[in-house]
N, C-alpha and C positions, 0 to 999 in steps of 0.2 A: 308482163312476163317477169318471172323471178329468175335472176341470173346469179350464178356463183362463179367467182374467179378464184383459182387455186395456184399458189406458188409454194416455195419451200417454207419460208419463215413468216409470211404475211406481213412483211414490213415495207416492201418497195413495190414490186410489180403488181401483185393482186390488190394491195391496198390502194395503189394509184388508180387501178381500173375501177375499183369500187367508188372512189371519190369522183372520177370523171363521168361515169355512166349512171350512177344512182339518180333516179328521178327523170332522166332523159326519156322522152316518149312514154312516160308512165312505167318505165322499167324499175323494178325493185332489185337492188344489187347488194350482195354480201360478198365477203372475201374470207379466205382462211388459208392455212398452210398445212403442209404434210409432215413437217418435222416435229420432233418432240418439243423443241423450244420455240415453236411458232407463237407469234403474238396471239392469234386465235387459231387453235388446232381444229382441223376439219373433223366433223362428227357425222354420224349416221343421220342426225337431224338436219344438218346442212344439205346432205345429198337428197334426202326426202323432200325438203323444201323447194329445191331448185327445179325449174322447168328446163334449164339449159346450163351446162357447166363448161367453162373454159379453163383449160390448164395451160400453164406457161411452157412446160417442157414434157417430153414423152415420159420422163421418169416420174412425173407427178401422176400421170395416168396409170402407170404401173403400180404405184403405191396405192392409188384409189382402188384398183382392181384387186390388189392383194388384201386390203383391209375391208373393203365394202363390195365384194364381188356380186352379191345378190342385189344390193341396192343400186349399184351402178349399171347393172345389166339392162335396166329399164329406162336409162337416161341417155340423152344425146350429149356426148362429151367431145369437145373440139380442142385440139392442141394448137396453140398459137405460135409455137416455136420461137419464143422470146427468151433469150439467155439472161442470166443474172448479171447483167452488165450495167445496170442503171440504179439510180437513187430514187427515192420517193418523189413523185411529181416532176421527174426529169422531162423536159420538153420533147426530147427525142423519143422517150418511152411513150409519152402521150400520143405523139404522131403515129408511132408504130401500132399502138393499141387501137386507135381510131381506124386506121387503115385496115387492119386485119379483122377486127370485130364487125365492121360494116358489111362484110361479105355474108354475115350470118343473121344479123338483126338490123332493124332500122334504128339508127342513132340520130 
């Protein structure tokens, strides 16, 4: 399965998710951000590539719908409700990600 994680700047939350889930159970994982200054900014190509998309907050889903309304309409997008309160590879963030993601995919 190809999984895309989205946050604002692709520096902490989505990048942590990519690091911990990529390769697990054969999953291929990428991450991107919705903001202008994101480390990797989400593109139409990212959306098309993904079988499943996780966003960290509802605002990320709104931004995807605003910019990629047609592409996103055919995708399963799940909001994890994880606020921007963590640093890259923060142990609490890892635990939250694992707990919330396992409801949707086998990790």
